[in-house]
C-alpha positions as CSV (number, residue, x, y, z in Angstrom):
1,G,-9.5,-21.3,5.1
2,V,-8.7,-17.3,5.0
3,D,-5.4,-17.5,2.9
4,N,-7.3,-15.5,0.6
5,R,-8.8,-13.0,2.7
6,V,-5.8,-12.3,5.2
7,H,-2.9,-10.6,4.0
8,A,-0.1,-9.8,6.1
9,L,2.4,-6.8,5.5
10,G,5.6,-5.5,7.3
11,G,6.4,-2.2,7.4
12,S,6.7,0.8,9.7
13,L,3.2,1.8,11.1
14,L,1.0,1.8,8.2
15,A,3.2,2.8,5.1
16,P,3.3,-0.8,3.7
17,V,-0.9,-0.7,3.3
18,P,-1.7,0.6,-0.1
19,A,-3.3,3.8,0.2
20,K,-6.4,2.1,-2.0
21,L,-7.1,0.3,1.2
22,R,-7.9,3.7,3.3
23,G,-11.0,2.9,4.5
24,G,-11.4,-0.8,3.7
25,L,-9.6,-3.0,6.5
26,D,-11.6,-5.0,8.6
27,L,-8.5,-5.1,11.4
28,L,-5.2,-3.9,12.1
29,V,-3.0,-5.7,14.4
30,S,0.1,-4.5,15.6
31,N,2.7,-5.2,18.5
32,P,4.3,-2.0,19.0
33,P,7.1,-1.7,21.4
34,Y,5.8,-0.2,24.7
35,I,8.9,-0.3,27.1
36,P,9.7,3.2,28.0
37,S,13.2,3.9,27.3
38,A,14.8,4.2,30.5
39,E,13.9,0.5,31.6
40,L,15.6,-1.0,28.5
41,P,19.3,-1.8,30.7
42,R,17.1,-3.4,32.9
43,L,15.5,-5.8,30.8
44,S,16.2,-9.3,31.4
45,P,18.9,-10.9,29.1
46,E,16.2,-13.4,27.5
47,V,14.5,-9.7,26.4
48,R,17.3,-7.7,25.3
49,H,18.0,-10.0,22.6
50,D,15.6,-8.2,20.6
51,P,16.7,-5.4,18.2
52,P,16.0,-2.4,20.5
53,A,13.3,-0.9,18.2
54,A,11.4,-3.7,18.9
55,L,11.6,-2.6,22.7
56,D,11.8,0.8,22.8
57,G,8.5,2.8,22.8
58,G,10.6,6.1,23.9
59,P,10.0,8.2,27.0
60,D,7.1,6.8,28.7
61,G,6.8,3.6,26.0
62,L,3.5,5.2,23.9
63,D,5.1,6.6,21.2
64,L,4.3,4.4,18.8
65,Y,1.1,4.2,20.5
66,R,0.3,7.7,19.3
67,A,1.5,7.0,16.3
68,I,-0.8,4.2,15.8
69,T,-4.1,5.8,17.5
70,A,-3.1,9.0,15.5
71,A,-3.2,7.3,12.1
72,A,-5.5,4.3,12.6
73,P,-8.9,5.8,12.4
74,R,-8.1,6.7,8.4
75,W,-7.9,2.6,7.5
76,P,-10.8,0.5,8.8
77,R,-14.2,0.1,7.6
78,S,-16.7,2.2,10.4
79,A,-17.7,-1.6,11.4
80,I,-15.2,-0.8,13.9
81,P,-16.9,1.1,16.7
82,T,-15.0,4.5,16.8
83,G,-12.3,4.8,19.6
84,T,-12.1,1.0,19.9
85,R,-8.4,0.4,19.5
86,P,-7.1,-2.9,21.8
87,M,-3.7,-2.8,22.2
88,P,-1.0,-5.2,24.5
89,M,0.2,-2.8,26.9
90,R,3.0,-3.5,29.8
91,P,1.6,-3.9,33.2
92,T,1.8,-0.7,35.7
């Protein structure tokens, strides 16, 4: 199993990750909000039941992606190719 190798942390971006792990992570997984603020009122009821903070990605839907992209390079090991940041995106 992976119980002793995988640790899930909840919080705002990388805040819950201990500083001693800087440069030592193998993988960062995130599901940030990506819906532009102006589109929130038009969402289906099934989606609108989620908390606004889980949906609202700012004016263009990319606010959290910019924050993650700025912070993430300091955390993974060098085995992750520079510039590789797989992230979910909304269809255009």
